[in-house]
Residue frames as a rotation matrix with the C-alpha (Angstrom) as fourth column:
MET 1
0.545 -0.811 -0.211 -5.26
-0.633 -0.233 -0.738 -0.25
0.550 0.536 -0.641 2.06
LEU 2
-0.137 -0.587 0.798 -3.93
-0.949 0.307 0.063 -2.25
-0.282 -0.749 -0.600 5.05
LYS 3
0.519 0.385 0.763 -5.62
-0.207 0.923 -0.325 -5.34
-0.830 0.011 0.558 3.80
LEU 4
0.965 -0.222 -0.139 -3.91
-0.119 0.102 -0.988 -4.95
0.234 0.970 0.072 0.41
ILE 5
0.161 -0.941 0.297 -0.53
-0.898 -0.264 -0.351 -4.40
0.409 -0.210 -0.888 2.19
ASN 6
-0.029 -0.140 0.990 -1.08
-0.775 0.629 0.066 -7.52
-0.632 -0.765 -0.127 4.27
GLU 7
0.774 0.427 0.468 -1.93
-0.059 0.783 -0.619 -9.63
-0.631 0.451 0.631 1.27
HIS 8
0.841 -0.518 0.154 1.09
0.235 0.095 -0.967 -8.69
0.486 0.850 0.202 -0.80
ARG 9
0.522 -0.726 -0.448 4.61
0.803 0.241 0.545 -9.21
-0.287 -0.644 0.709 0.68
GLU 10
-0.316 -0.712 0.628 6.24
0.855 -0.501 -0.138 -6.62
0.412 0.493 0.766 -1.58
LEU 11
0.213 0.467 0.858 3.91
0.033 -0.881 0.472 -3.89
0.976 -0.073 -0.203 -0.26
HIS 12
0.964 0.116 -0.241 4.45
0.227 0.121 0.966 -5.01
0.141 -0.986 0.090 3.33
ASP 13
0.199 -0.970 -0.138 8.23
0.967 0.172 0.185 -4.93
-0.156 -0.170 0.973 2.89
GLU 14
-0.317 -0.272 0.909 8.04
0.587 -0.808 -0.037 -1.50
0.745 0.522 0.416 1.29
LEU 15
0.640 0.613 0.463 5.99
-0.009 -0.597 0.802 -0.17
0.768 -0.518 -0.376 4.12
LYS 16
0.823 -0.423 -0.378 8.50
0.517 0.285 0.807 -1.49
-0.234 -0.860 0.453 6.69
ARG 17
-0.115 -0.924 0.364 11.40
0.989 -0.142 -0.051 0.01
0.099 0.354 0.930 4.65
LEU 18
0.001 0.198 0.980 9.82
0.301 -0.935 0.189 3.43
0.954 0.295 -0.060 4.44
LYS 19
0.918 0.384 0.097 9.10
0.014 -0.275 0.961 3.48
0.396 -0.881 -0.258 8.14
ALA 20
0.640 -0.721 -0.265 12.69
0.672 0.358 0.648 2.44
-0.373 -0.593 0.714 9.01
GLU 21
-0.223 -0.830 0.511 14.69
0.974 -0.210 0.083 4.36
0.038 0.516 0.856 6.44
MET 22
-0.369 0.131 0.920 12.70
0.317 -0.913 0.257 7.59
0.874 0.387 0.295 6.38
GLY 23
-0.954 -0.031 -0.297 11.39
0.297 -0.205 -0.933 7.57
-0.032 -0.978 0.205 9.85
LEU 24
-0.600 0.790 0.130 7.87
-0.461 -0.474 0.750 7.92
0.654 0.390 0.648 8.62
GLU 25
-0.470 0.607 0.640 4.80
-0.615 0.295 -0.732 7.27
-0.633 -0.738 0.234 10.89
LYS 26
-0.658 0.225 0.718 2.74
0.376 0.925 0.054 4.32
-0.652 0.306 -0.694 9.77
SER 27
0.423 0.898 -0.124 -0.08
0.407 -0.310 -0.859 6.51
-0.810 0.313 -0.496 8.29
PHE 28
0.412 -0.353 -0.840 2.36
-0.684 -0.729 -0.029 8.50
-0.602 0.586 -0.542 6.16
ALA 29
-0.684 -0.711 0.161 4.19
-0.475 0.602 0.641 5.36
-0.553 0.362 -0.750 5.00
ILE 30
-0.254 0.705 0.663 0.85
0.568 0.663 -0.487 3.80
-0.783 0.253 -0.569 3.95
LYS 31
0.734 0.498 -0.462 0.06
-0.016 -0.667 -0.745 6.88
-0.679 0.554 -0.482 1.87
ALA 32
-0.063 -0.811 -0.582 3.50
-0.844 -0.269 0.465 6.72
-0.533 0.520 -0.667 0.23
VAL 33
-0.767 -0.167 0.620 2.96
0.059 0.943 0.326 3.01
-0.639 0.287 -0.713 -0.64
TYR 34
0.248 0.934 0.257 -0.45
0.522 0.094 -0.847 3.82
-0.816 0.345 -0.465 -2.05
HIS 35
0.731 0.057 -0.680 0.89
-0.402 -0.768 -0.498 6.58
-0.551 0.637 -0.539 -4.29
SER 36
-0.326 -0.913 -0.246 3.87
-0.812 0.137 0.567 4.50
-0.484 0.384 -0.786 -5.40
PHE 37
-0.947 -0.197 0.254 2.12
-0.110 0.942 0.317 1.17
-0.302 0.272 -0.914 -6.10
VAL 38
-0.322 0.908 0.269 -1.57
0.762 0.417 -0.496 1.82
-0.562 0.046 -0.826 -6.53
ALA 39
0.415 0.573 -0.707 -2.46
0.072 -0.795 -0.602 5.33
-0.907 0.199 -0.371 -7.72
SER 40
0.227 -0.273 -0.935 -2.05
-0.842 -0.537 -0.048 6.33
-0.489 0.798 -0.352 -11.36
ASP 41
0.807 0.225 -0.545 -2.41
-0.519 0.710 -0.476 2.82
0.280 0.667 0.690 -12.71
GLY 42
-0.149 -0.904 0.401 0.19
-0.987 0.159 -0.008 1.33
-0.057 -0.397 -0.916 -10.51
PRO 43
-0.709 -0.208 -0.673 0.83
-0.401 0.905 0.144 -2.47
0.579 0.372 -0.725 -10.50
TYR 44
-0.892 0.369 -0.262 -1.65
0.449 0.644 -0.620 -3.09
-0.060 -0.670 -0.740 -7.65
ILE 45
-0.758 0.646 -0.093 -4.57
-0.649 -0.760 0.014 -0.85
-0.061 0.071 0.996 -8.87
ARG 46
-0.200 0.724 -0.660 -6.70
-0.450 0.531 0.718 -3.88
0.870 0.441 0.220 -9.90
ASP 47
-0.449 -0.001 -0.893 -6.27
0.650 0.685 -0.328 -5.61
0.613 -0.728 -0.307 -6.47
TYR 48
-0.957 0.090 -0.277 -7.08
0.143 -0.683 -0.716 -2.38
-0.254 -0.725 0.640 -4.70
GLN 49
-0.571 0.795 -0.203 -10.22
-0.782 -0.453 0.427 -1.84
0.247 0.403 0.881 -6.81
ASP 50
-0.237 0.469 -0.851 -11.30
0.001 0.876 0.483 -5.37
0.971 0.113 -0.209 -6.17
LEU 51
-0.704 -0.091 -0.705 -10.95
0.679 0.207 -0.704 -4.90
0.210 -0.974 -0.084 -2.39
GLU 52
-0.932 0.340 -0.123 -12.89
-0.298 -0.915 -0.273 -1.64
-0.205 -0.218 0.954 -2.60
ARG 53
-0.373 0.803 -0.465 -15.76
-0.597 0.176 0.783 -3.40
0.710 0.570 0.413 -4.44
LEU 54
-0.309 0.194 -0.931 -15.94
0.424 0.904 0.048 -6.10
0.851 -0.380 -0.362 -1.78
GLN 55
-0.861 -0.063 -0.505 -16.21
0.502 -0.267 -0.822 -3.65
-0.083 -0.962 0.261 1.03
LYS 56
-0.800 0.592 -0.100 -19.27
-0.600 -0.793 0.100 -1.87
-0.020 0.140 0.990 -0.51
């Protein structure tokens, strides 16, 4: 998930925003980004699946 966040500026900015505005720890902010932008056919699901395939 970190690789996906680092490759997409929008995800990176969202992670930083969640950490700053909500005071979330990095691990919780990453989970929030995942559930907002990847899970349930989010806009980055294909990129996430491609990264998962490359790691196996």
